[in-house]
C-alpha positions as a LaTeX table, in Angstrom:
\begin{tabular}{lrrr}
\hline
Residue & $x$ (\AA) & $y$ (\AA) & $z$ (\AA) \\
\hline
Met1 & 131.41 & 79.90 & 100.18 \\
Gly2 & 129.97 & 82.87 & 99.42 \\
Ser3 & 126.48 & 84.39 & 100.94 \\
Asp4 & 124.15 & 86.81 & 99.00 \\
Ser5 & 125.57 & 90.46 & 98.82 \\
Arg6 & 123.56 & 92.71 & 100.78 \\
Gly7 & 125.20 & 92.86 & 104.28 \\
Ile8 & 123.78 & 92.29 & 107.82 \\
Leu9 & 122.44 & 94.87 & 110.12 \\
Tyr10 & 122.79 & 93.67 & 113.66 \\
Val11 & 120.78 & 95.48 & 116.22 \\
Leu12 & 122.35 & 95.55 & 119.57 \\
Ser13 & 120.33 & 96.44 & 122.54 \\
Gly14 & 119.97 & 96.09 & 126.23 \\
Pro15 & 119.45 & 98.43 & 129.64 \\
Ser16 & 121.39 & 100.94 & 130.47 \\
Gly17 & 124.45 & 99.91 & 131.99 \\
Ser18 & 124.38 & 96.16 & 130.09 \\
Gly19 & 127.76 & 97.17 & 128.46 \\
Lys20 & 126.68 & 96.96 & 124.70 \\
Gly21 & 128.77 & 100.23 & 123.87 \\
Thr22 & 131.74 & 98.36 & 125.48 \\
Val23 & 131.02 & 95.11 & 123.65 \\
Ile24 & 130.58 & 97.00 & 120.47 \\
Arg25 & 134.01 & 99.12 & 120.70 \\
Gln26 & 135.68 & 95.63 & 121.36 \\
Met27 & 134.20 & 94.18 & 118.01 \\
Leu28 & 135.25 & 97.18 & 116.28 \\
Gln29 & 138.62 & 96.81 & 117.54 \\
Gln30 & 138.98 & 93.27 & 116.88 \\
Asp31 & 137.60 & 93.51 & 113.25 \\
Ala32 & 137.25 & 97.07 & 112.38 \\
Asp33 & 137.29 & 96.11 & 108.45 \\
Arg34 & 134.20 & 93.99 & 108.61 \\
Phe35 & 131.71 & 96.23 & 110.08 \\
Ala36 & 130.56 & 99.94 & 109.96 \\
Phe37 & 129.25 & 101.14 & 112.83 \\
Ser38 & 125.70 & 103.31 & 112.84 \\
Val39 & 126.45 & 106.50 & 114.60 \\
Ser40 & 123.28 & 107.26 & 116.55 \\
Ala41 & 121.98 & 110.90 & 117.13 \\
Thr42 & 120.89 & 112.11 & 120.35 \\
Thr43 & 119.55 & 115.09 & 122.37 \\
Arg44 & 121.50 & 114.43 & 125.73 \\
Ser45 & 124.65 & 115.78 & 126.86 \\
Pro46 & 127.97 & 114.33 & 125.86 \\
Arg47 & 129.46 & 112.18 & 128.66 \\
Pro48 & 132.98 & 112.85 & 129.41 \\
Gly49 & 135.39 & 111.36 & 126.58 \\
Glu50 & 132.51 & 110.94 & 124.23 \\
Ile51 & 133.12 & 112.86 & 120.72 \\
Asp52 & 130.55 & 114.32 & 118.49 \\
Gly53 & 130.28 & 111.91 & 115.47 \\
Lys54 & 131.85 & 109.07 & 116.56 \\
Asp55 & 130.04 & 107.91 & 119.77 \\
Tyr56 & 126.77 & 109.98 & 118.98 \\
Phe57 & 125.63 & 112.79 & 116.72 \\
Phe58 & 124.83 & 115.49 & 119.47 \\
Ile59 & 122.20 & 117.59 & 118.32 \\
Thr60 & 119.53 & 120.02 & 119.55 \\
Arg61 & 115.95 & 118.83 & 120.44 \\
Gln62 & 114.73 & 121.25 & 117.57 \\
Asp63 & 116.98 & 119.65 & 115.13 \\
Phe64 & 116.14 & 116.09 & 115.83 \\
Glu65 & 112.28 & 116.94 & 115.83 \\
Asn66 & 113.18 & 118.69 & 111.99 \\
Lys67 & 114.54 & 115.17 & 111.00 \\
Ile68 & 111.51 & 113.14 & 112.39 \\
Ala69 & 109.51 & 115.06 & 110.64 \\
Ser70 & 111.36 & 114.94 & 107.16 \\
Gly71 & 111.40 & 111.12 & 107.53 \\
Glu72 & 115.09 & 111.32 & 108.08 \\
Met73 & 115.16 & 108.59 & 111.08 \\
Leu74 & 115.05 & 104.94 & 110.56 \\
Glu75 & 113.84 & 104.92 & 114.14 \\
Tyr76 & 113.67 & 107.09 & 117.05 \\
Val77 & 112.55 & 106.96 & 120.73 \\
Glu78 & 112.29 & 109.24 & 123.54 \\
Tyr79 & 113.99 & 107.94 & 126.93 \\
Cys80 & 114.61 & 109.53 & 130.08 \\
Gly81 & 113.78 & 113.00 & 128.64 \\
Asn82 & 116.25 & 112.86 & 125.59 \\
Tyr83 & 115.56 & 111.79 & 122.01 \\
Tyr84 & 117.76 & 109.10 & 120.58 \\
Gly85 & 117.75 & 107.93 & 116.93 \\
Thr86 & 119.05 & 106.26 & 113.90 \\
Pro87 & 119.81 & 108.27 & 110.70 \\
Arg88 & 118.13 & 106.19 & 107.84 \\
Ala89 & 120.37 & 106.90 & 104.88 \\
Pro90 & 123.89 & 105.59 & 106.16 \\
Val91 & 122.40 & 102.29 & 107.00 \\
Glu92 & 120.73 & 101.78 & 104.05 \\
Glu93 & 123.51 & 102.66 & 101.93 \\
Thr94 & 126.18 & 100.48 & 103.94 \\
Leu95 & 123.86 & 97.59 & 103.55 \\
Arg96 & 123.43 & 98.06 & 99.69 \\
Gln97 & 127.35 & 98.04 & 99.30 \\
Gly98 & 127.39 & 94.46 & 100.94 \\
Arg99 & 129.02 & 95.48 & 104.58 \\
Asp100 & 127.70 & 94.43 & 107.98 \\
Met101 & 126.49 & 97.02 & 110.39 \\
Leu102 & 126.62 & 97.54 & 113.85 \\
Leu103 & 123.51 & 99.26 & 115.23 \\
Glu104 & 123.31 & 100.18 & 118.85 \\
Ile105 & 119.89 & 101.52 & 120.41 \\
Glu106 & 117.66 & 101.07 & 122.90 \\
Val107 & 115.08 & 98.31 & 123.38 \\
Thr108 & 112.15 & 99.83 & 121.72 \\
Gly109 & 114.19 & 101.35 & 118.85 \\
Gly110 & 114.98 & 97.51 & 118.34 \\
Lys111 & 111.74 & 96.62 & 118.08 \\
Asn112 & 110.84 & 99.54 & 115.56 \\
Val113 & 113.97 & 98.67 & 112.90 \\
Lys114 & 112.61 & 94.90 & 112.91 \\
Arg115 & 109.23 & 95.71 & 111.83 \\
Leu116 & 110.90 & 98.06 & 108.95 \\
Leu117 & 113.58 & 95.98 & 108.28 \\
Pro118 & 112.36 & 92.27 & 108.96 \\
Glu119 & 115.85 & 90.63 & 107.67 \\
Ala120 & 117.87 & 92.84 & 110.72 \\
Val121 & 119.31 & 90.49 & 113.08 \\
Leu122 & 118.28 & 91.69 & 117.04 \\
Ile123 & 120.64 & 90.79 & 119.83 \\
Phe124 & 119.63 & 91.49 & 123.40 \\
Ile125 & 122.56 & 92.03 & 125.61 \\
Ala126 & 121.85 & 91.09 & 129.11 \\
Pro127 & 123.86 & 91.96 & 132.64 \\
Pro128 & 123.99 & 88.80 & 134.87 \\
Ser129 & 122.08 & 90.73 & 137.42 \\
Ile130 & 120.21 & 93.44 & 138.86 \\
Lys131 & 122.84 & 93.89 & 141.32 \\
Glu132 & 125.76 & 94.03 & 138.86 \\
Leu133 & 123.54 & 96.49 & 136.66 \\
Arg134 & 123.52 & 98.96 & 139.63 \\
Glu135 & 127.14 & 98.80 & 140.21 \\
Arg136 & 128.04 & 99.41 & 136.58 \\
Leu137 & 125.63 & 102.62 & 136.66 \\
Thr138 & 127.09 & 103.94 & 139.67 \\
Gly139 & 130.45 & 103.06 & 138.61 \\
Arg140 & 130.20 & 105.74 & 135.62 \\
Gly141 & 129.95 & 108.41 & 138.21 \\
Thr142 & 128.04 & 110.32 & 135.87 \\
Glu143 & 124.73 & 110.57 & 137.20 \\
Asp144 & 122.88 & 110.90 & 140.49 \\
Ser145 & 121.28 & 108.46 & 142.51 \\
Ala146 & 117.73 & 109.54 & 141.57 \\
Thr147 & 118.86 & 109.19 & 137.97 \\
Ile148 & 120.21 & 105.88 & 138.47 \\
Glu149 & 116.97 & 104.74 & 140.33 \\
Arg150 & 115.18 & 105.96 & 137.15 \\
Arg151 & 117.62 & 103.66 & 135.13 \\
Leu152 & 117.05 & 100.83 & 137.25 \\
Glu153 & 113.40 & 101.10 & 136.91 \\
Val154 & 113.24 & 101.37 & 132.98 \\
Ala155 & 116.10 & 98.49 & 133.25 \\
Arg156 & 113.63 & 95.90 & 134.96 \\
Ser157 & 110.63 & 96.43 & 132.55 \\
Glu158 & 113.39 & 96.38 & 129.38 \\
Leu159 & 114.99 & 93.05 & 130.39 \\
Gly160 & 111.53 & 91.39 & 129.84 \\
Glu161 & 111.71 & 92.60 & 126.14 \\
Tyr162 & 114.14 & 89.93 & 125.49 \\
Val163 & 111.47 & 87.60 & 123.97 \\
Asn164 & 111.09 & 90.10 & 121.38 \\
Tyr165 & 114.79 & 89.43 & 119.85 \\
Asp166 & 116.40 & 87.04 & 117.85 \\
Tyr167 & 119.21 & 86.36 & 120.20 \\
Leu168 & 120.12 & 86.79 & 123.87 \\
Ala169 & 124.24 & 87.60 & 125.00 \\
Leu170 & 124.79 & 87.31 & 128.38 \\
Asn171 & 127.55 & 90.20 & 129.58 \\
Asp172 & 129.28 & 88.75 & 132.64 \\
Thr173 & 132.73 & 89.83 & 130.87 \\
Val174 & 133.12 & 91.72 & 127.54 \\
Glu175 & 135.23 & 89.00 & 126.06 \\
Gln176 & 132.96 & 86.31 & 126.79 \\
Cys177 & 129.86 & 88.44 & 125.28 \\
Val178 & 131.99 & 89.30 & 122.31 \\
Gly179 & 132.67 & 85.71 & 121.55 \\
Arg180 & 128.93 & 84.91 & 122.09 \\
Ile181 & 127.85 & 87.45 & 119.50 \\
Gly182 & 130.70 & 86.22 & 117.10 \\
Ala183 & 129.01 & 82.56 & 117.06 \\
Ile184 & 125.47 & 84.36 & 116.43 \\
Met185 & 127.07 & 85.96 & 113.32 \\
Gln186 & 128.48 & 83.12 & 112.02 \\
Ala187 & 125.28 & 81.30 & 112.28 \\
Glu188 & 123.55 & 84.22 & 110.53 \\
Lys189 & 125.99 & 84.30 & 107.30 \\
Thr190 & 125.12 & 80.47 & 106.69 \\
Ala191 & 121.55 & 80.52 & 107.22 \\
Thr192 & 119.69 & 79.00 & 104.58 \\
Thr193 & 117.59 & 82.28 & 104.04 \\
Arg194 & 120.85 & 84.29 & 103.32 \\
Met195 & 122.36 & 81.69 & 100.94 \\
Arg196 & 119.42 & 81.20 & 98.60 \\
Ala197 & 121.12 & 83.31 & 95.62 \\
Phe198 & 124.42 & 81.38 & 96.21 \\
Met199 & 122.67 & 77.85 & 95.84 \\
Glu200 & 120.70 & 78.89 & 93.01 \\
Arg201 & 123.97 & 79.47 & 90.84 \\
Val202 & 125.50 & 76.38 & 92.20 \\
Ile203 & 122.59 & 74.00 & 91.48 \\
Gln204 & 122.40 & 75.86 & 87.80 \\
His205 & 125.97 & 74.67 & 87.17 \\
Val206 & 125.37 & 71.03 & 88.08 \\
\hline
\end{tabular}
């Protein structure tokens, strides 16, 4: 059975500390040939272990604003004093080639992508509780208590945005969350809206 040739863009969003980055890394390790990963651009400083061009494109605020002005960003958002955004050209080229793409962005950015690309599949990554979210943010050891409290305040607002997403995947453990997302992707691959060209070919040869 074959689906239509265009790739599917899967947008994974959730509050800071929801574990979306860890989930995506696990998915890429398990099935690297299946997915392309859209690397976002940001003006924030790298965290320990992050690599420019792999985790993010780390650019200056002026460079980012120039890309906005020239229409090179699929979406962007200013979050906690920094810009985050998705370069447009690599996403469109990957989907044209028929390869699925994973895009990790903030909640507001996800809604913006859906407006521009209605066929994109939006998956909200949710933590099991605010208490767990606080522990994850504290465990990073990269931010002071004031920044953590600010992120938690933003997270409480973002959690209510799950209603604007197509699916919700609870991230109690990474393995279980990856399994839930895999089930979502399997369902999307066989959705009738994505199988029309295939079925038209079948019907023509009956």
